[in-house]
C-alpha positions as CSV (number, residue, x, y, z in Angstrom):
1,M,0.0,0.0,0.0
2,I,1.3,3.4,-0.9
3,N,1.6,6.0,1.9
4,K,-0.2,9.4,1.8
5,K,2.9,11.4,1.1
6,A,3.9,9.1,-1.8
7,K,0.4,9.1,-3.2
8,G,0.3,13.0,-3.1
9,S,3.8,13.2,-4.7
10,K,2.7,10.8,-7.5
11,G,-0.4,12.9,-8.1
12,E,1.7,16.0,-8.3
13,R,4.0,14.4,-10.8
14,D,1.0,13.2,-12.9
15,L,-0.2,16.8,-13.1
16,V,3.2,18.1,-14.0
17,K,3.4,15.6,-16.8
18,F,-0.1,16.6,-18.0
19,F,0.7,20.3,-18.1
20,N,4.0,19.8,-19.9
21,E,2.5,17.4,-22.5
22,N,-0.2,20.1,-23.3
23,E,2.2,23.0,-24.3
24,W,2.5,24.5,-20.8
25,S,5.6,24.7,-18.6
26,C,5.1,23.2,-15.2
27,I,7.3,22.4,-12.2
28,R,6.7,20.6,-8.9
29,I,8.0,22.6,-6.0
30,A,10.0,20.4,-3.6
31,G,9.3,21.0,0.0
32,S,6.2,23.0,-0.5
33,G,4.3,23.1,2.8
34,S,7.5,22.7,4.8
35,S,9.3,25.9,3.9
36,K,9.0,29.1,5.9
37,Y,8.1,30.8,2.6
38,P,4.7,30.4,0.9
39,A,4.9,27.9,-2.0
40,P,2.3,26.0,-4.0
41,D,2.7,22.3,-4.8
42,I,3.0,23.0,-8.6
43,L,3.5,26.1,-10.7
44,A,2.3,26.0,-14.3
45,G,2.0,28.5,-17.1
46,N,2.1,29.4,-20.7
47,A,2.5,32.7,-22.6
48,I,-0.9,33.8,-21.4
49,R,-1.6,32.4,-17.9
50,R,0.2,31.4,-14.7
51,V,-1.4,29.0,-12.2
52,A,-0.3,28.1,-8.7
53,V,-1.8,24.9,-7.5
54,E,-2.2,23.1,-4.2
55,C,-2.8,19.4,-4.9
56,K,-4.5,16.8,-2.8
57,V,-5.3,13.1,-3.3
58,T,-7.8,11.4,-1.0
59,K,-9.8,8.3,-0.8
60,D,-12.5,10.1,1.2
61,H,-15.5,12.1,-0.2
62,K,-14.4,15.3,1.5
63,K,-11.0,17.0,1.8
64,Y,-9.9,19.6,4.4
65,F,-7.2,22.3,4.0
66,P,-5.7,24.0,7.0
67,N,-6.3,27.8,7.0
68,D,-2.6,28.6,6.7
69,E,-2.2,26.3,3.7
70,I,-4.9,28.3,1.8
71,E,-3.5,31.6,3.0
72,Q,0.0,30.7,1.8
73,L,-1.4,29.8,-1.6
74,R,-3.3,33.1,-1.8
75,T,-0.2,35.1,-0.7
76,F,2.2,33.4,-3.1
77,S,-0.3,33.7,-6.0
78,Q,-0.8,37.4,-5.4
79,K,2.9,38.2,-5.2
80,F,3.7,36.0,-8.2
81,G,0.8,37.2,-10.3
82,A,-0.7,33.7,-10.7
83,E,-4.2,32.3,-10.4
84,S,-4.8,30.3,-7.2
85,W,-6.2,26.8,-7.7
86,V,-6.8,23.8,-5.6
87,A,-6.6,20.4,-7.4
88,V,-8.3,17.5,-5.7
89,K,-8.4,13.9,-6.8
90,F,-11.0,11.8,-5.0
91,G,-10.2,8.1,-5.2
92,S,-10.6,6.9,-8.8
93,N,-12.3,10.1,-10.0
94,E,-10.6,12.6,-12.2
95,W,-8.8,15.7,-11.0
96,Y,-11.0,18.6,-10.2
97,F,-9.6,22.2,-10.1
98,L,-11.4,24.6,-7.8
99,M,-11.0,28.3,-7.2
100,L,-10.5,29.3,-3.5
101,E,-14.0,30.8,-3.6
102,D,-15.4,27.3,-4.1
103,L,-14.0,26.0,-0.8
104,I,-16.2,26.0,2.3
105,D,-15.0,27.9,5.3
106,T,-15.5,25.6,8.4
107,G,-13.9,28.2,10.7
108,K,-10.9,26.0,11.6
109,S,-10.1,25.0,8.0
110,W,-11.5,24.9,4.4
111,S,-13.2,21.9,2.8
112,I,-14.4,20.6,-0.5
113,S,-16.6,17.6,-1.1
114,L,-16.6,15.3,-4.1
115,D,-20.2,16.5,-4.9
116,I,-19.3,20.2,-4.9
117,A,-16.1,19.4,-6.9
118,K,-18.1,17.6,-9.6
119,R,-20.5,20.5,-9.8
120,R,-18.2,23.5,-9.5
121,G,-14.8,22.2,-10.4
122,L,-13.0,22.2,-13.7
123,T,-11.4,19.1,-15.2
124,K,-7.7,19.3,-16.3
125,E,-8.8,19.9,-19.9
126,E,-11.3,22.6,-18.9
127,L,-8.6,24.4,-16.9
128,L,-6.4,24.6,-20.0
129,G,-9.3,26.0,-22.0
130,K,-9.6,22.9,-24.3
131,G,-13.0,22.2,-25.7
132,N,-16.0,24.5,-25.7
133,V,-14.8,27.7,-24.1
134,N,-18.4,28.7,-23.1
135,E,-18.7,25.4,-21.2
136,T,-15.3,25.8,-19.6
137,F,-16.1,28.9,-17.8
138,K,-19.8,28.2,-17.1
139,R,-20.0,27.9,-13.3
140,A,-22.7,26.0,-11.5
141,E,-24.7,28.2,-9.1
């Protein structure tokens, strides 16, 4: 059985591969979350957009993010000029990319459920703007 850290690292590497194979540049930031400086898990961009992404892989139907993790992503993104995104992979489902505004504030942390991720999140392809652009940016209410 693969441990949580290894599962998360594998998920990050899979996303780095996806971005790079789709004409974006992408790097995984080693030590993100353990540095005294804010840093996302991955940083990706092309000539038009830059995205800073906090990645999570879980077998559960809900994922929680500590307040400081979300605040660090927000701070880094603002200073770097990147869009802030959270990418969550629930079990065998695909990756869902969510804006920070899509997360639920529980007071002690932030959360996202599989149900909300499916309704409000973007797939990898949608995040990159592939397919019908109107559908890509149409958000569920």
